[in-house]
C-alpha positions in Angstrom: 0.0 0.1 0.0 1.2 3.6 -1.1 2.1 5.8 1.9 -0.8 8.3 2.5 -0.1 12.0 3.0 -1.6 14.2 5.4 -3.2 15.8 2.4 -5.0 12.8 1.7 -6.0 11.9 5.0 -6.2 14.5 7.9 -5.7 12.3 10.5 -2.1 11.4 9.6 -1.2 15.1 10.5 -3.0 14.7 13.8 -1.5 11.4 14.8 2.1 13.0 14.0 1.4 15.9 16.3 0.3 13.5 19.0 3.3 11.4 18.5 5.5 14.1 18.3 4.2 14.9 22.3 6.2 11.5 23.2 5.4 11.0 27.1 4.2 14.6 27.9 0.4 14.8 28.4 -1.9 15.1 25.3 -5.4 14.6 27.1 -6.2 15.7 30.5 -9.8 14.5 31.8 -10.1 14.6 35.5 -7.7 12.2 37.1 -6.6 10.9 33.6 -3.8 12.1 32.1 -3.0 10.5 28.8 0.4 11.0 26.9 0.9 11.8 23.1 2.3 8.3 22.9 -0.4 6.5 24.2 -3.0 8.5 22.5 -1.6 7.7 19.0 -1.4 4.2 20.0 -4.8 4.1 21.1 -6.2 5.8 17.7 -4.5 3.1 15.6 -5.6 0.2 17.9 -9.2 1.3 17.8 -8.6 1.6 13.8 -7.6 -1.7 13.7 -10.7 -2.9 15.9 -12.7 -1.2 13.5 -11.7 -2.8 10.3 -11.5 -5.9 12.1 -15.2 -5.5 12.5 -15.6 -5.2 8.8 -15.8 -1.4 8.9 -14.8 -0.7 4.9 -14.4 2.6 3.2 -17.4 4.9 3.5 -19.3 2.6 6.2 -21.2 4.6 8.9 -19.7 4.5 12.5 -22.0 6.3 14.7 -20.7 7.6 18.2 -23.2 8.1 21.1 -21.1 9.4 23.7 -20.8 12.1 26.4 -17.2 13.5 26.6 -14.2 11.4 27.2 -10.6 10.6 26.0 -12.1 7.5 24.4 -14.8 9.5 22.3 -12.1 12.0 21.1 -9.7 9.3 20.0 -12.5 7.1 18.5 -13.3 10.2 15.8 -9.7 10.1 14.5 -10.1 6.0 14.6 -13.0 6.1 12.4 -11.7 8.3 9.8 -8.0 6.6 9.9 -10.1 3.5 8.9 -11.9 5.3 6.2 -15.1 5.2 8.0 -18.0 7.8 7.7 -18.4 9.4 11.4 -21.9 9.9 12.5 -22.4 12.2 15.6 -25.3 11.3 17.6 -26.1 14.2 20.3 -27.6 13.1 23.4 -30.2 16.0 23.2 -33.0 14.9 21.2 -35.6 12.3 21.9 -35.5 8.5 21.4 -37.6 8.8 18.4 -35.7 11.3 16.5 -32.3 9.5 17.4 -34.0 6.3 15.9 -34.7 8.3 13.0 -31.2 9.8 13.0 -29.4 6.2 12.8 -31.9 4.8 10.4 -31.6 7.7 7.8 -27.5 7.8 8.7 -27.1 4.2 7.4 -25.4 3.3 10.4 -23.3 0.1 10.3 -21.8 0.3 13.7 -23.0 2.1 16.6 -20.6 2.8 19.7 -22.3 4.2 22.8 -21.3 5.4 26.0 -22.7 3.0 28.9 -24.3 6.1 30.4 -26.7 5.7 27.5 -27.5 1.9 28.0 -31.3 2.2 28.3 -31.6 4.7 25.6 -29.4 2.5 23.2 -31.5 -0.4 23.9 -34.4 1.2 23.0 -32.9 3.0 19.6 -31.5 -0.7 18.8 -34.8 -2.2 19.0 -36.0 0.1 16.7 -33.2 0.9 14.4 -31.5 -2.3 12.5 -27.8 -1.8 13.4 -25.6 -4.6 12.4 -22.9 -3.8 14.8 -23.4 -2.7 18.3 -20.7 -1.9 20.7 -20.6 -0.4 24.2 -17.6 2.0 25.3 -16.8 0.2 28.3 -18.7 -2.5 30.3 -22.6 -3.1 29.6 -25.2 -5.5 29.5 -26.4 -4.6 26.1 -23.4 -5.0 24.0 -19.9 -6.3 23.9 -17.0 -3.7 25.2 -15.2 -2.3 22.3 -12.4 -1.3 24.4 -12.1 -4.8 25.8 -11.8 -6.0 21.9 -9.5 -3.2 20.8 -6.9 -3.9 23.8 -6.1 -7.1 22.1 -5.4 -5.5 18.8 -2.0 -4.6 17.2 -1.9 -1.3 16.1 -2.1 -0.5 12.6 0.8 1.8 10.9 0.3 5.2 10.0 1.1 4.2 6.1 -2.3 2.1 6.2 -4.6 5.1 6.7 -7.6 5.0 4.5 -7.5 7.3 1.1 -9.3 10.7 2.4 -11.5 10.7 -0.5 -13.7 8.3 1.6 -13.9 10.3 4.6 -17.2 11.9 5.5 -18.7 13.4 8.8 -22.4 13.6 9.5 -23.7 16.1 11.9 -27.2 16.4 13.2 -28.8 19.7 12.8 -32.5 18.9 13.6 -35.3 19.0 11.2 -38.8 17.8 11.5 -39.6 14.7 13.9 -39.0 11.5 11.9 -36.8 13.3 9.1 -33.5 14.7 10.5 -31.3 16.9 8.7 -27.9 15.4 8.7 -25.0 17.9 7.3 -22.2 16.2 5.2 -18.6 17.4 5.4 -15.8 15.5 3.5 -12.0 15.9 3.2 -12.0 19.6 2.2 -13.7 20.4 5.6 -10.7 19.1 7.4 -8.1 20.7 5.4 -9.4 24.0 6.4 -8.3 22.7 10.1 -5.0 21.9 9.0 -4.7 25.5 7.7 -6.2 27.4 10.6 -4.3 25.6 13.4 -1.1 27.4 12.4 -2.9 30.6 13.4 -3.6 29.1 16.6 -0.1 28.0 17.2 1.6 31.3 16.5 2.4 33.5 19.5 1.0 30.4 22.1 2.7 30.3 25.3 4.9 27.4 26.1 2.7 24.2 27.1 -0.6 25.8 26.0 -3.7 24.0 27.4 -7.1 24.0 25.4 -10.3 23.4 27.9 -13.1 21.9 26.1 -16.4 22.3 27.9 -18.9 21.7 24.9 -20.1 18.2 23.9 -17.6 16.6 21.4 -20.4 15.4 19.3 -21.2 19.0 18.2 -19.3 20.9 15.9 -17.6 23.2 18.3 -16.1 20.2 20.5 -15.1 18.3 17.5 -13.5 21.5 16.0 -11.9 22.4 19.3 -10.1 19.1 19.7 -8.7 19.0 16.3 -7.4 22.6 16.4 -6.1 22.3 19.8 -4.2 19.0 19.1 -2.7 20.4 15.4 -1.4 23.7 17.2 0.4 21.8 20.0 -2.3 22.3 22.8 -2.8 19.9 25.5 -6.5 19.0 25.6 -8.4 19.5 29.1 -11.4 18.0 28.5 -14.8 18.2 31.0 -17.0 15.1 31.0 -19.9 17.5 31.4 -19.8 21.4 32.0 -20.1 22.8 35.3 -19.1 26.2 36.0 -17.4 25.8 39.3 -15.7 22.7 38.1 -14.5 24.5 35.0 -12.9 27.8 37.0 -11.2 25.2 39.1 -9.8 23.6 36.2 -8.9 26.8 34.6 -6.9 27.5 37.6 -5.1 24.0 38.2 -4.2 23.1 34.4 -3.2 26.6 33.5 -5.5 26.7 30.5 -4.5 29.4 28.1 -7.3 28.5 25.8 -10.8 27.4 26.1 -14.0 27.0 24.2 -17.8 27.5 25.3 -20.9 28.4 24.2 -22.5 31.5 25.0 -24.7 30.1 28.0 -21.8 28.6 29.5 -19.8 32.0 29.2 -23.0 33.5 31.5 -22.6 30.6 33.9 -19.1 30.9 34.6 -19.7 34.9 35.1 -22.6 34.3 37.4 -20.4 31.9 39.9 -19.0 33.3 42.7 -15.6 32.0 42.1 -15.0 34.0 39.0 -12.8 36.7 40.2 -10.9 39.1 38.1 -7.2 38.7 37.8 -7.5 34.9 38.9 -6.7 33.3 35.5 -3.5 35.1 34.2 -2.5 32.2 32.0 -5.7 32.7 29.8 -4.9 34.2 26.5 -8.1 33.3 24.4 -11.7 32.4 25.4 -13.5 31.3 22.4 -17.3 31.6 22.6 -20.0 30.9 19.9 -23.3 28.9 19.2 -25.4 32.1 20.4 -25.5 35.9 20.2 -24.0 37.5 23.4 -25.5 40.3 25.2 -23.1 43.4 24.9 -23.6 44.0 28.6 -22.4 40.4 29.2 -19.2 40.7 27.0 -18.2 43.7 29.2 -18.5 42.1 32.4 -16.6 39.3 30.8 -13.5 41.6 29.6 -13.4 42.9 33.2 -13.4 39.5 34.6 -11.0 37.8 32.2 -9.5 40.4 30.5 -8.8 41.0 26.9 -8.8 37.7 25.5 -12.4 37.2 24.1 -12.8 35.7 20.7 -15.9 35.3 19.0 -16.6 32.7 16.7 -19.8 32.4 14.3 -20.1 29.4 12.7 -22.8 26.7 11.6 -22.8 22.9 11.2 -23.5 23.9 7.3 -21.1 26.5 6.6 -18.3 26.3 9.2 -16.4 29.1 10.1 -18.3 32.3 8.9 -16.7 35.2 10.9 -14.8 36.0 13.9 -14.3 38.8 16.1 -10.8 38.6 17.8 -9.6 40.0 21.4 -8.3 43.1 19.9 -11.6 43.9 18.2 -13.6 43.5 21.3 -13.3 47.2 22.3 -15.3 48.8 25.0 -14.2 52.2 23.7 -16.4 51.4 20.7 -19.7 50.0 22.0 -20.8 48.8 18.5 -17.9 46.4 18.3 -19.6 44.2 21.0 -22.7 43.8 18.8 -20.7 42.8 15.8 -20.0 39.0 15.1 -16.6 40.2 13.3 -15.3 40.0 9.8 -15.1 36.9 7.4 -12.5 34.2 8.3 -9.9 33.2 6.0 -11.1 31.9 2.7 -14.9 33.1 3.4 -17.0 34.9 1.3 -20.2 36.4 2.3 -23.2 38.3 0.5 -26.5 40.1 2.1 -29.1 39.6 0.0 -32.5 40.8 -0.5 -35.9 38.8 -0.7 -35.2 38.5 -4.5 -31.6 37.3 -3.8 -29.9 40.4 -5.0 -27.0 41.9 -3.0 -27.9 45.0 -0.8 -25.9 48.0 -0.3 -23.7 48.4 2.4 -25.4 49.4 5.7 -28.6 47.8 4.6 -30.0 44.7 6.2 -30.2 41.5 4.1 -30.3 37.8 4.1 -26.3 36.2 4.7 -25.3 33.7 2.2 -21.8 32.3 2.7 -19.4 30.5 0.3 -16.3 28.6 1.4 -14.2 25.7 1.3 -15.8 24.6 4.7 -19.6 24.8 3.5 -21.2 21.6 3.6 -21.7 19.1 0.6 -25.3 19.1 1.3 -27.5 17.1 3.5 -27.2 13.3 3.5 -29.5 11.7 1.0 -31.8 14.8 1.0 -31.5 16.6 -2.5 -34.9 18.7 -2.0 -33.7 20.1 1.4 -30.2 20.6 0.0 -31.5 22.8 -2.9 -33.5 25.0 -0.6 -30.1 26.3 0.9 -27.1 25.5 -1.2 -27.1 26.6 -5.1 -25.0 25.5 -7.7 -22.2 28.1 -7.2 -21.9 26.6 -3.6 -23.7 29.6 -1.8 -25.1 28.6 1.4 -28.3 30.5 2.4 -27.8 30.9 6.3 -31.1 32.1 7.3 -29.6 34.8 9.4 -30.4 38.6 8.9 -27.6 41.1 9.1 -25.9 44.0 7.9 -22.3 45.1 6.9 -20.6 48.5 7.8 -18.1 50.1 5.7 -15.3 48.2 7.4 -16.8 44.8 6.7 -17.8 44.1 10.2 -21.1 41.9 10.2 -23.9 42.7 12.6 -26.3 39.7 13.1 -30.0 41.2 13.4 -32.1 38.2 13.6 -32.9 34.7 12.5 -35.3 35.0 9.5 -38.0 33.0 11.4 -37.7 34.9 14.7 -38.4 38.1 12.8 -41.8 39.6 14.5 -44.3 40.8 11.8 -46.5 43.1 13.4 -48.2 44.7 10.3 -48.3 47.7 11.6 -45.7 49.4 9.4 -43.6 48.2 6.6 -41.2 47.7 9.3 -40.3 44.3 11.2 -39.4 43.9 15.0 -35.8 42.3 15.0 -36.1 40.3 18.1 -32.3 40.4 18.5 -32.1 44.1 19.1 -35.0 43.9 21.8 -33.3 40.7 23.5 -30.1 42.8 23.7 -31.7 45.9 25.2 -33.5 43.6 27.7 -30.3 41.7 28.8 -28.7 45.2 29.4 -30.8 46.0 32.2 -29.7 45.4 35.5 -32.9 43.6 36.8 -33.0 41.1 33.9 -30.6 38.1 34.0 -32.1 36.7 30.7 -34.8 37.5 28.0 -36.3 36.5 24.8 -38.6 38.5 22.4 -41.1 36.4 20.4 -44.0 36.8 18.0 -47.5 35.4 19.1 -50.3 35.5 16.8 -52.7 38.6 17.0 -55.7 39.5 14.9 -55.8 39.3 11.1 -52.5 37.1 10.7 -50.5 40.0 12.6 -48.1 39.0 15.4 -47.5 40.8 18.8 -44.6 41.2 20.5 -44.3 38.9 23.5 -41.3 39.0 26.1 -40.2 36.6 28.2 -38.2 37.8 31.2 -35.9 35.9 33.8 -35.4 38.4 36.6 -31.8 38.6 38.1 -33.9 38.4 41.5 -36.3 35.8 41.3 -38.3 37.4 44.1 -38.6 40.7 42.4 -39.2 41.5 38.4 -38.7 44.4 37.2 -41.3 47.2 36.8 -42.7 46.4 33.7 -44.6 49.6 32.9 -41.2 51.4 33.3 -39.2 48.6 31.1 -41.6 49.1 28.4 -41.4 53.2 28.4 -37.3 52.4 28.4 -37.9 50.2 25.4 -40.2 52.6 23.2 -37.5 55.3 24.2 -34.6 53.5 23.0 -36.2 51.3 20.2 -39.5 53.0 19.2 -42.9 52.3 19.5 -42.8 49.1 17.2 -41.0 47.4 20.0 -43.3 47.9 22.7 -44.3 44.4 24.1 -48.1 43.6 23.9 -47.3 41.1 26.8 -44.7 39.6 29.2 -44.3 36.6 30.9 -41.8 35.9 33.9 -40.1 32.7 34.2 -36.6 31.0 35.8 -34.9 30.0 32.8 -35.3 29.8 28.9 -35.3 26.6 26.8 -31.9 26.1 24.9 -31.0 24.5 21.8 -28.1 21.8 21.5 -25.7 24.7 21.0 -26.9 26.9 23.5 -29.1 29.4 21.5 -32.6 30.3 23.1 -35.0 27.7 21.7 -37.5 30.4 20.5 -39.6 27.7 18.9 -40.1 25.7 21.9 -40.7 28.9 23.8 -43.4 29.8 21.6 -45.0 26.6 21.4 -45.1 26.4 25.2 -46.8 29.9 25.5 -49.4 28.9 22.7 -50.0 25.6 24.5 -50.6 27.7 27.8 -52.6 30.3 26.0 -55.0 27.5 24.7 
């Protein structure tokens, strides 16, 4: 077999970086400390075990896991062996996961024993040829035991990169999940961008991953971290107190969180200014962040915030670097930054034509990391991806003269009141509300009114559960700042907002619960 280069299969580069660490730690997970040599050897043993179980080029191998070193190393092993990696996130219900597994043409399902009961049900409904647990389980054989007796493959036995693919779950209607397809070009992007993470990094850098490794954020952080020479510090599940303690004890220099996790860190009593001098970069994304919260984060952590705006379908779109988070320019904290390397963006009107600078339009993206499409779903692919490679994001934005983008809303979250030609952009109202000292969190949504019009409804999470803000004064403040159009017709008070898998406020679920309550 001819030797495969890193260009052909990205995992070869990752394994080279792991091997180069030798006996130095590559992965830290609680009390476990795994050297670079051990990590690379484990990947090659896992790949040998997968091939021994009949995994051939392009076969679907699904991971239903929490965060663990094995979950990280299996991602590499599946691609090294030539498999199609299928992420099965834990958040959806069982029926949705059954549909996901069936739709993804899964040949092998590897599951974390913590999901044993759910896996038993899924396996009973979806025909899965091979089922293995990652550890002891009463449902299936232990993959780790089987792999321990395998001789590791050699680096020149890597599969041809053309067979690689990853399927990422991104919702959809029940029973018909959308599965984003990325192939080798997507991973070539990580090989390119990892150099930027390595430049200027301190000695012995450490990357803390608090997001799920079955989501784009955790998967990307792991690969970028390894390729840029970081020790990976992995949280099994996110807890703000644990994360702050680990940041301190492991001298974390770089970390990845979604926006609600950032808020939890800020609200924890142990999050003290100046406590984390080693931290150079705090990456956040997944959902828009309140400018008030960003100012608070800069006070606590220093000039380290780095916003990533990305999506499963598009990969990286824009980034706002630490230097661009500027409290002297308040507008900078409302921006999602400028396009990343190799990324083209256009804002278009309802007819699909570009809009002038400063005008609002729907965001379209084209780059090497845009998805190939939705797995075996040409109709829904055609709705968002054209023949020239432009992806229709569904996000409404504007761009200024310097090229900075400002997300205004999701197209489906615009509130159409019908009172004027203007729309209510809920993101603007959300940002205003979360800046109020008595408001911890807020969401503006449209509820059905008369004659197919919508009314503005605001859901508030008070900072003090015993005392909601004065709603009459709050409404006056909204009108003064944003205009009559943004005046809420109604309010409700709750102790928390529902979240999507990546930490965004789930306005669809919120709207459904309010309509059910109204009925």
